C-alpha positions in Angstrom: 10.7 20.0 -18.3 13.3 20.1 -20.9 12.0 21.6 -24.2 14.8 20.1 -26.2 14.0 16.7 -24.8 10.4 16.0 -24.6 10.7 12.1 -24.1 12.3 13.0 -20.7 9.1 14.7 -19.5 7.0 11.6 -20.8 9.2 9.1 -19.1 8.8 11.0 -15.7 5.0 10.8 -16.1 5.3 7.1 -16.9 7.6 6.5 -13.6 5.3 8.3 -11.5 2.3 6.2 -12.7 4.1 3.1 -12.2 5.0 4.1 -8.7 1.4 4.6 -7.8 0.2 1.6 -9.4 2.8 -0.3 -7.5 1.6 1.1 -4.1 -1.9 -0.1 -5.0 -0.4 -3.7 -5.4 1.4 -3.4 -2.3 -1.7 -2.2 -0.2 -3.7 -5.2 -1.7 -1.1 -7.4 -0.5 -0.8 -6.1 3.0 -4.5 -6.4 3.6 -4.8 -9.8 1.8 -1.8 -11.3 4.0 -3.6 -9.6 6.9 -6.9 -11.2 6.5 -5.2 -14.8 5.7 -3.1 -14.1 9.0 -6.3 -13.4 11.0 -8.1 -16.3 9.6 -5.1 -18.7 10.6 -5.0 -17.2 14.0 -8.8 -17.5 14.4 -8.5 -21.3 13.6 -5.5 -21.9 15.8 -7.2 -20.0 19.0 -10.9 -20.1 18.3 -12.9 -17.4 20.0 -16.7 -16.8 20.3 -16.2 -13.7 18.0 -13.6 -13.5 14.9 -11.3 -11.1 16.8 -8.0 -11.8 15.0 -10.0 -11.6 11.5 -11.2 -8.1 12.2 -8.1 -6.8 14.0 -5.2 -7.7 11.7 -7.1 -6.3 8.5 -7.5 -3.0 10.4 -3.9 -2.9 11.4 -2.8 -3.8 7.9 -5.1 -1.2 6.3 -3.4 1.5 8.8 -0.3 0.2 7.8 -0.9 0.7 4.0 -2.5 4.0 4.5 0.7 5.1 6.0 2.8 3.8 3.5 0.5 5.6 0.8 0.7 9.0 2.7 4.5 8.6 3.1 5.1 7.9 -0.6 2.8 10.6 -1.7 4.4 13.4 0.3 6.2 16.0 -2.3 9.8 16.8 -1.3 10.7 20.3 -1.3 13.5 21.3 -3.4 16.0 23.6 -2.0 
């Protein structure tokens, strides 16, 4: 933090907030697309159970959690 330039600190906080808000939208998109893809695949290859509609969103959720954890890691300064 630079005491001579308090705006610099505020801008950094805003950038961090926008970064995490963007991650939320990305997670929503990944899970939404995986649900739509699972629904499409279940319509194309019908089963007795909605196999694709369950598996694809689970994989999408795992992928989005990995993305969230990767973005949340704090890099060590040397």
